[in-house]
C-alpha positions as CSV (number, residue, x, y, z in Angstrom):
1,M,139.9,107.2,116.8
2,V,141.7,103.7,115.5
3,S,140.7,101.9,112.2
4,L,141.3,98.1,112.6
5,F,141.3,96.3,109.3
6,L,140.4,92.3,108.9
7,S,142.1,90.8,105.9
8,F,141.2,87.7,103.6
9,G,142.6,84.5,104.8
10,Q,144.8,85.8,107.6
11,A,144.7,87.8,110.8
12,L,147.3,90.8,109.1
13,P,148.1,93.8,111.1
14,L,147.7,91.9,114.3
15,Q,150.9,93.3,115.9
16,A,149.5,96.8,114.8
17,Q,146.4,96.2,116.0
18,A,147.6,95.1,119.3
19,D,150.3,98.4,119.4
20,A,147.1,100.6,118.9
21,T,144.6,99.4,121.1
22,S,147.0,97.8,123.8
23,T,145.0,94.5,123.2
24,A,146.4,91.7,121.2
25,L,143.5,89.9,119.1
26,P,143.2,86.7,119.4
27,E,144.2,84.5,115.9
28,T,140.3,82.9,115.9
29,T,139.8,82.4,112.3
30,Q,136.1,81.7,110.6
31,C,136.0,81.2,106.9
32,G,139.6,82.6,106.2
33,H,138.7,85.8,108.3
34,V,139.6,86.5,112.1
35,S,136.4,86.2,114.0
36,L,134.5,89.3,113.9
37,Q,133.3,89.0,117.5
38,A,136.5,88.6,118.2
39,M,137.6,91.8,117.0
40,I,134.5,93.2,118.5
41,D,135.4,92.0,121.9
42,A,139.6,93.2,121.5
43,A,138.1,96.7,120.2
44,A,138.8,99.7,122.7
45,P,135.4,102.0,123.1
46,G,135.8,104.6,120.2
47,D,137.2,102.5,117.3
48,T,136.6,102.2,114.1
49,L,136.7,98.1,112.4
50,V,136.6,97.8,108.5
51,I,135.4,95.0,107.4
52,P,136.3,93.6,103.6
53,A,133.9,91.6,101.8
54,G,133.3,87.9,102.8
55,T,130.7,85.8,105.0
56,Y,130.6,86.7,109.0
57,H,129.0,84.3,111.6
58,A,126.4,85.7,113.9
59,P,124.6,86.7,116.4
60,L,127.1,89.5,117.0
61,L,126.9,91.2,120.1
62,I,127.9,94.8,120.2
63,D,128.6,96.5,123.9
64,K,130.8,99.3,123.4
65,P,130.5,102.6,121.3
66,L,132.1,101.6,118.1
67,T,132.2,101.8,114.4
68,L,131.8,98.8,112.4
69,E,132.4,99.9,108.4
70,G,132.2,97.1,105.4
71,Q,134.1,97.2,102.6
72,A,132.4,95.4,99.2
73,W,129.3,94.6,101.4
74,P,130.2,92.1,103.7
75,V,127.6,89.6,105.1
76,I,126.7,89.2,108.5
77,Q,125.1,85.6,108.6
78,G,122.8,84.9,111.5
79,D,122.2,81.0,112.0
80,G,118.4,81.3,112.0
81,S,117.6,81.9,116.1
82,G,117.4,85.5,117.3
83,D,118.7,88.7,116.8
84,V,121.7,88.5,114.1
85,I,123.5,92.2,115.2
86,L,122.7,93.1,118.9
87,I,123.7,96.5,120.1
88,E,123.6,97.7,124.1
89,A,126.1,100.7,124.3
90,P,125.4,104.1,122.9
91,D,127.3,105.8,120.0
92,V,127.5,102.5,117.8
93,T,127.5,103.0,113.9
94,V,127.3,100.3,111.6
95,R,127.4,100.9,107.8
96,G,127.5,98.9,104.6
97,F,126.8,95.2,105.3
98,V,124.6,92.3,104.4
99,V,122.9,91.5,107.2
100,R,120.6,88.4,106.7
101,G,119.0,85.2,108.5
102,T,117.2,86.1,111.7
103,G,115.2,83.8,113.6
104,I,111.3,83.6,112.7
105,S,109.3,84.1,116.3
106,L,107.0,87.1,116.3
107,D,107.1,87.0,119.9
108,R,110.6,87.4,120.0
109,E,110.6,90.0,117.4
110,D,113.8,88.5,115.6
111,A,115.4,91.1,113.9
112,G,118.0,91.8,111.9
113,I,119.8,94.7,113.8
114,R,118.2,95.4,116.8
115,S,119.6,98.7,119.3
116,T,118.8,99.5,122.9
117,G,121.9,102.2,122.5
118,A,121.6,105.8,122.2
119,N,122.9,107.4,119.3
120,T,122.8,104.8,117.4
121,V,123.6,105.0,113.5
122,L,122.6,102.4,111.0
123,E,123.5,103.7,107.6
124,N,123.8,102.2,104.1
125,N,122.8,98.6,105.0
126,R,121.0,95.7,103.4
127,I,118.6,93.4,105.6
128,E,117.1,90.6,103.8
129,D,115.7,87.7,105.0
130,A,114.7,88.6,107.9
131,L,111.7,88.7,110.1
132,F,112.1,92.3,111.9
133,G,114.5,94.4,109.7
134,I,115.5,97.1,112.4
135,Y,114.0,97.7,115.7
136,L,115.5,100.6,117.9
137,Q,114.1,99.7,121.5
138,Q,114.9,102.9,123.6
139,A,117.7,104.3,121.6
140,A,117.0,107.7,121.5
141,D,118.1,110.3,118.9
142,S,119.2,107.6,116.7
143,V,119.8,107.4,112.8
144,V,118.7,105.1,110.5
145,R,119.5,106.3,106.8
146,G,119.9,104.8,103.3
147,N,119.2,100.9,104.6
148,T,117.3,98.7,101.9
149,I,115.1,96.1,104.0
150,R,113.3,93.1,102.7
151,G,111.0,90.8,104.8
152,M,110.8,87.1,104.6
153,D,108.8,85.0,102.1
154,L,105.4,84.8,104.2
155,P,102.0,85.4,104.2
156,I,101.8,89.1,105.8
157,S,100.1,88.0,108.8
158,R,103.2,85.9,110.2
159,R,105.9,89.0,108.8
160,G,107.5,91.1,111.4
161,D,108.1,95.1,111.0
162,G,110.7,96.0,108.7
163,L,111.2,99.1,110.9
164,K,110.3,99.3,114.4
165,V,110.8,102.4,116.6
166,F,109.9,102.1,120.1
167,Y,110.0,104.5,123.2
168,S,113.2,106.2,120.5
169,P,112.2,109.9,120.7
170,R,114.4,112.5,118.2
171,T,114.9,109.4,115.3
172,L,115.5,110.2,112.0
173,I,114.4,107.9,109.8
174,E,115.7,108.6,106.0
175,A,116.2,107.6,102.5
176,N,115.5,104.0,103.1
177,V,113.4,101.5,100.8
178,M,111.2,98.8,102.7
179,R,109.8,96.1,100.9
180,D,108.0,93.1,101.8
181,T,107.5,93.6,105.5
182,R,104.8,94.0,107.7
183,D,104.9,97.8,109.1
184,A,107.1,100.8,109.7
185,I,106.1,101.6,113.5
186,L,106.9,104.5,115.5
187,W,105.3,104.3,118.5
188,Y,106.3,106.7,121.7
189,S,108.8,108.5,119.5
190,P,108.3,112.0,119.6
191,Y,110.2,114.5,117.7
192,S,111.0,111.9,115.0
193,I,111.5,113.1,111.4
194,V,110.4,110.3,108.1
195,R,111.6,111.9,105.6
196,D,112.7,110.4,101.4
197,N,112.4,106.8,102.1
198,D,110.3,104.4,99.7
199,F,107.9,101.9,101.5
200,A,106.0,99.5,99.2
201,N,104.5,95.8,99.7
202,G,103.0,96.0,103.1
203,R,100.7,96.7,105.5
204,Y,100.8,99.9,106.9
205,G,103.6,102.0,105.1
206,L,103.9,104.0,108.6
207,H,102.3,103.5,111.4
208,I,102.3,106.4,114.2
209,M,101.0,105.6,117.5
210,Q,100.9,107.5,120.8
211,S,103.5,110.1,119.9
212,D,103.6,114.1,119.2
213,H,105.3,116.2,116.8
214,H,106.4,114.3,113.8
215,L,107.5,115.5,110.2
216,I,106.9,112.9,107.1
217,E,108.1,114.8,103.8
218,Y,108.9,113.6,100.6
219,N,108.2,109.7,101.0
220,I,106.9,107.3,99.2
221,F,103.9,105.0,99.9
222,R,102.7,102.8,97.7
223,D,100.9,99.2,97.3
224,N,100.4,98.8,100.9
225,S,97.2,98.3,102.8
226,V,97.4,101.5,104.3
227,G,100.1,104.1,103.7
228,I,100.3,106.9,106.5
229,Y,97.8,105.9,109.6
230,V,98.3,108.4,112.7
231,M,96.8,107.8,116.0
232,Y,96.6,109.8,118.8
233,G,99.1,112.3,119.1
234,N,99.6,115.5,118.3
235,V,101.5,118.2,115.9
236,F,102.2,116.4,112.3
237,E,103.5,117.7,109.3
238,M,103.0,115.5,106.0
239,R,104.5,117.5,103.1
240,Q,104.8,116.3,99.7
241,N,104.4,112.5,100.1
242,L,103.1,110.3,97.2
243,L,100.3,107.5,98.7
244,D,99.9,105.8,95.2
245,S,97.6,102.0,95.0
246,N,97.0,101.6,98.8
247,R,94.4,98.8,98.6
248,G,94.0,96.6,101.3
249,P,91.3,96.2,103.5
250,S,91.5,99.4,104.7
251,G,93.1,100.8,101.6
252,Y,93.6,104.4,102.8
253,G,96.0,106.8,101.5
254,I,96.5,108.8,105.0
255,G,94.4,107.9,108.2
256,L,94.2,110.0,111.0
257,K,92.4,108.9,114.5
258,E,92.0,111.1,117.0
259,A,95.0,113.0,115.6
260,S,95.1,117.2,116.7
261,D,97.3,120.1,114.7
262,V,97.7,118.1,111.4
263,L,99.0,119.6,108.7
264,L,99.0,117.9,105.2
265,E,100.4,119.8,102.7
266,G,101.3,119.4,98.6
267,N,100.5,115.7,99.0
268,R,99.6,113.3,95.9
269,I,97.2,110.7,97.0
270,V,96.1,109.3,94.0
271,N,94.2,105.7,93.1
272,N,93.4,104.4,96.9
273,R,90.2,102.6,97.8
274,A,89.6,106.0,100.3
275,G,92.2,108.9,99.7
276,V,91.8,110.1,103.2
277,Y,90.0,108.8,106.1
278,S,89.6,111.0,109.6
279,D,88.0,109.7,112.8
280,A,87.4,112.5,115.4
281,S,90.4,114.4,114.1
282,P,91.6,116.9,115.8
283,L,90.5,115.5,119.2
284,Q,92.0,118.4,121.8
285,P,89.7,121.6,121.7
286,E,91.2,124.8,120.0
287,T,93.1,122.3,117.5
288,T,92.9,121.9,113.6
289,V,93.5,119.7,110.9
290,T,94.6,122.0,107.8
291,Y,94.3,120.2,104.1
292,R,96.1,122.6,101.6
293,N,97.2,121.9,98.0
294,N,97.0,118.1,98.2
295,L,95.6,116.4,95.0
296,L,93.4,113.7,95.9
297,A,92.7,111.6,92.7
298,Y,91.4,108.4,91.0
299,N,90.7,107.1,94.3
300,E,87.3,105.3,95.1
301,I,86.6,107.6,97.7
302,G,88.1,111.1,97.8
303,L,87.9,112.5,101.4
304,E,86.2,109.5,103.9
305,L,85.2,111.7,107.0
306,L,83.3,110.3,110.3
307,P,80.7,113.1,111.0
308,N,82.8,113.2,114.5
309,T,85.4,115.4,112.2
310,R,85.1,118.8,112.6
311,R,87.5,121.9,112.6
312,N,89.0,120.9,109.7
313,R,90.3,123.6,106.9
314,F,90.2,122.6,103.0
315,Q,91.9,125.2,101.2
316,D,93.8,124.9,97.3
317,N,93.1,120.9,97.2
318,I,92.5,119.2,94.0
319,L,89.5,116.5,93.8
320,L,90.0,114.9,90.5
321,D,87.7,112.3,89.3
322,N,87.4,110.4,92.5
323,G,84.4,107.4,92.5
324,E,83.0,109.7,95.2
325,Q,84.7,113.1,96.1
326,V,83.4,113.0,99.4
327,N,82.2,110.4,101.9
328,V,80.3,110.6,105.5
329,A,81.3,107.4,106.7
330,G,78.2,106.4,109.0
331,G,75.8,108.9,108.0
332,G,75.3,112.8,108.7
333,D,77.1,115.8,107.6
334,L,80.4,117.6,107.6
335,M,79.2,121.4,107.8
336,R,81.3,121.7,110.8
337,N,84.4,122.4,108.8
338,E,85.9,125.2,106.5
339,W,85.7,124.2,103.2
340,A,86.9,127.6,101.7
341,V,90.1,130.0,103.5
342,D,90.5,133.4,103.2
343,G,87.7,133.2,100.2
344,R,89.6,130.5,98.4
345,G,88.0,126.9,98.3
346,N,89.0,123.8,96.7
347,Y,89.0,122.8,92.9
348,W,86.4,119.8,92.2
349,S,86.4,118.1,89.2
350,D,82.7,117.4,88.7
351,Y,81.9,121.2,89.5
352,A,78.8,122.7,87.3
353,G,78.7,126.1,88.1
354,F,80.4,129.0,85.9
355,D,82.3,131.9,86.6
356,A,80.8,135.2,84.9
357,D,83.7,137.8,86.8
358,G,86.3,135.3,85.5
359,D,88.2,135.5,89.3
360,A,88.8,131.5,89.1
361,I,86.1,131.6,91.7
362,G,82.6,129.9,91.2
363,D,79.8,131.9,91.5
364,L,77.7,129.2,93.2
365,P,78.9,127.2,96.0
366,Y,80.2,123.3,95.3
367,T,77.5,121.0,97.1
368,S,77.6,117.3,98.2
369,K,73.6,116.1,98.3
370,S,73.6,113.2,96.2
371,L,70.9,110.6,98.1
372,F,73.2,107.7,96.5
373,D,76.3,108.9,98.0
374,S,74.1,109.6,101.4
375,L,73.0,105.9,101.3
376,L,76.5,104.8,100.4
377,G,77.3,106.3,104.2
378,T,75.1,104.1,106.0
379,R,75.3,101.3,103.3
380,P,78.8,100.9,101.8
381,E,77.4,97.7,99.9
382,L,75.6,99.8,97.5
383,R,78.6,100.6,96.2
384,L,78.1,98.3,93.5
385,F,75.7,100.1,91.9
386,Q,78.1,103.0,91.4
387,L,78.2,104.6,88.4
388,S,75.1,102.4,87.4
389,P,71.8,103.5,85.8
390,A,70.3,102.6,89.2
391,S,72.4,105.3,90.6
392,D,71.5,107.6,88.5
393,A,68.0,106.9,88.7
394,L,68.1,107.3,92.4
395,D,69.4,110.9,92.1
396,L,66.9,111.8,89.6
397,A,63.9,110.5,91.5
398,A,65.3,112.3,94.3
399,K,65.0,115.5,92.5
400,A,61.5,114.9,91.2
401,F,60.3,114.3,94.3
402,P,61.5,116.9,96.9
403,L,60.2,114.5,99.7
404,F,63.3,112.4,99.4
405,A,65.8,115.2,98.7
406,P,68.8,114.6,101.0
407,Q,70.5,117.0,102.9
408,V,73.3,118.9,101.9
409,R,76.8,116.9,103.8
410,M,79.1,119.8,102.7
411,S,79.5,123.0,100.8
412,D,82.3,124.6,99.5
413,P,81.1,128.3,99.2
414,A,84.3,129.3,96.9
415,P,85.1,126.2,94.9
416,L,87.7,126.8,92.2
417,T,87.2,126.7,88.3
418,Q,91.2,126.2,87.3
419,P,93.4,123.8,89.6
420,P,96.0,125.4,91.5
421,A,99.5,124.9,90.9
422,L,101.4,122.0,93.1
423,P,104.7,121.5,94.6
424,P,106.8,118.6,93.2
425,A,106.3,115.5,94.9
426,P,108.9,112.4,94.7
427,G,108.1,109.3,92.3
428,M,105.6,111.1,90.1
429,E,107.0,111.1,86.4
430,A,107.3,113.7,84.4
431,P,104.7,113.9,81.5
432,P,106.0,112.4,78.5
433,V,105.6,115.8,76.0
434,A,107.3,114.6,73.5
435,A,105.6,111.4,72.9
436,N,102.5,112.7,73.5
437,L,102.7,115.3,71.2
438,G,104.3,112.4,68.5
439,T,101.0,110.5,69.3
440,A,98.7,114.0,68.9
441,L,100.5,114.9,65.6
442,A,99.9,110.7,64.4
443,M,96.1,111.2,65.2
444,I,95.9,114.6,63.3
445,L,97.5,112.9,60.3
446,L,95.0,110.0,60.8
447,A,91.9,112.1,60.7
448,C,93.2,114.0,57.7
449,G,93.9,111.2,55.8
450,V,90.2,109.8,56.6
451,L,89.0,113.5,55.3
452,V,90.7,113.4,52.3
453,A,89.5,109.5,51.9
454,G,86.2,110.9,52.1
455,L,86.4,113.8,50.0
456,R,87.8,111.9,47.2
457,L,84.8,109.3,47.5
458,D,82.3,112.3,47.5
459,R,83.6,113.4,44.1
460,R,83.3,109.8,42.7
461,L,79.6,109.2,43.5
462,P,77.9,111.6,41.5
463,R,79.4,109.5,38.6
464,I,79.0,106.2,39.9
465,L,75.6,106.8,41.1
466,P,73.8,107.7,37.7
467,R,75.1,104.9,35.7
468,K,74.1,102.1,38.9
469,S,70.6,104.3,38.3
470,A,70.8,103.7,34.6
471,D,71.3,100.2,34.9
472,A,69.0,99.4,37.5
473,T,65.9,101.1,35.0
474,A,67.3,99.1,32.2
475,T,66.8,95.9,34.0
476,L,63.6,96.5,35.3
477,S,62.3,97.7,31.7
478,D,63.5,94.2,30.7
């Protein structure tokens, strides 16, 4: 493979490049550089072009297998119309560039980098001021790794997708950072992997539709409207992801719609409007959705499931201090699911049972049958009164008058009395042990100081009070 170099202010190694490629490069210049498009046109298939720092005009068209490597972040500057880089050949690599200045047409889906060629590698680039960031369109077996993608400063309804993968099976999306875009989308792109990414401040952190066999692991989806939403597909593994503070109009950490054979394992799902939302999942007969070793904590609703949710299996999950642990959207119950597997259920922070034999399994089942929570399923507007005296009064009345007692919506027959250990997940800061110990010690010393001061005052009171009593008696006698 031949490496072609551009140099500042001149078209140096032109003769060497001509000897290597048997094609003399034109001496067109732009801003002191050889024209990058001219070099692409003159390069032989399979060449590597190493591009030094500087600003290069776009749009660029790559229509043969090439590798473009940037040194010290050269800028590919678009003219504000259309795509900045268009790849129309297989086996193209673009690495180490700043790409900016797309058009603003949602109809044309103007992109920073668009590829229609198989085996595209887009690695360690910075996409800025782009309507759509990276767009793979019928580009199978591609790699999108280590890129930073930032959208345009537009209302979210006018933004494009930071990452769009369309009809591109076996794509690897790894270690990218995406901010202030609309969605990351995988449509009709089976057998793809999404790993070690950090997607925030968008609409859908990750939206997968009509696509099967995906592995989604070690990602961070934070401050989006929805963290992950999976629709109409089979065989998904979601492992050890962080879904934090996804609180838009939907506000789901993870959403499932008609998705079958799904495994959610080791995820941290915290501080969302609803930790998990499920509609008709699984859809296919003889398939399941399995929840294992997940943390659902501090969400307004831990699990929001439609009553058509069946054949779900829950084991060793932690449901911690959610405003409502389980909600049946639209009313009904969730009794056609397994809330314990092999004699082990889940840890519920509001479990009020006991463990007489000390096996860490509650002796009474955990049940969800609050009248107020049942009403929330059909009347979500009542959530305004959650945790208020009105909700407590309603549940107390239901206990006093069995006629109004609600039906059991779900029952965990083997609730855990100790939270199970969880696998590690990204984005979770280690607890500040030293700071916590220091704070605890300071509080103990403060409490000791208050106690000592109280004891000293207690010793002085017998000497003070009689004297005041005598003075008061003398005053009364006078």
